[in-house]
N, C-alpha and C positions, 0 to 999 in steps of 0.2 A: 364093614368095609372101611377103608382109609382114604382120605383126601390125598392125592399126589403131591400137591404144593405145601399145604399146611400140616399134613400127616395127622389131621383131626380124625379120630374114630368115629364112626357112625354105626349105632346099632339100629337094624332095619328088620321089621316083621310085616310080613303080608297080612292083611285082614280080611278083605272080601273084594268081590267085583259085582258090578250092575250096569244095567243100561241107565244111562243118565237122562234120557229122553222123559221118564217118569218123574224124576226127582227134581232135576233143575232145567228141564226143557232144552238140552243140549244134544247135539246129535254126536255123542261119544259113548265108549264103553268106559266106566270109571273103575280104577282098581285103587283101593285104599290101602296104604302102607302106615306104619308107625315108624318115624324116624327119629331117635332119640326120645321116643315116647309121644311125640307129637304128630298127629294125623296130617297125612299129605296125600292127595289124589292125584294120581297120573290119568289124565283124561285122554284116551285114544280115539283119534278121529274115526268115526263109524264108516265113512265112504271107503277107508282103507279095506275094511273087512269085506265089502262086497268085491273090491278089486282083487283081493286075495283069492277069493272063492272062484273068481273067474280064471286066474292065472293058474292056481293050484289044482282046481277041479274039486275042491273040498273046502268046508269051513275050517275057520281057526277053532281049536278047542279051547274051553275055559282055562285049561293049564297052559296052553300056549300063549294065551292072552295075559295071563298073569306073568308068565316069563317074559313076554316083550315089554310089559310095564316095569318089571324089575330091572331089565337090562337097560332101559332108558334111565330109570332112577339112579342104577349104579353109574352110568356115564355122566349123569348130571352132577352127582356128588363128587365123583372123582375129579372133575374138571373145576372144582372149587366155586361152582357157581352158589350163590346164597338162595335158599328157598324163601322167598319174599312173601308168597301167599300159601294158601293151603291146597291150590290146583296148579299143576303143571300140565299144560296142553301140548299134546304130540300131533302134529299134522299127518296128513295122509302119507306124503312121501317118506316121512320118518318112520312111521309104522311099517311101511313096506320094505324100508332099508334094514330095519331091525329084523324083521321076519327072514330076510335073505341071509342076514349075518348069523342069525341062530340057526340056519339049515331048514327053516320051515317053508321056504320059498325057493324052489331051485329053477 
């Protein structure tokens, strides 16, 4: 993917996802990516998953969760924001917005 402003190329690879309550006592679902070889975690607010289930009548799949995190990371990198830490926190409203924009929530 390429930055819109600087035209910098980023190589992004998905690694895995997990419930962060067990590893860092966070109420998130974490998706790890390698961005230019450096580990970056996109932490999706877990309350959004319950709200998604209520609205859609079904849970988000792991594949959809990874796609949500990838979409957020793409938007983040394309907007030329610098990744200052290893974790990018994504709030409930943003997770639901992404679910709608990807067609998971109608």
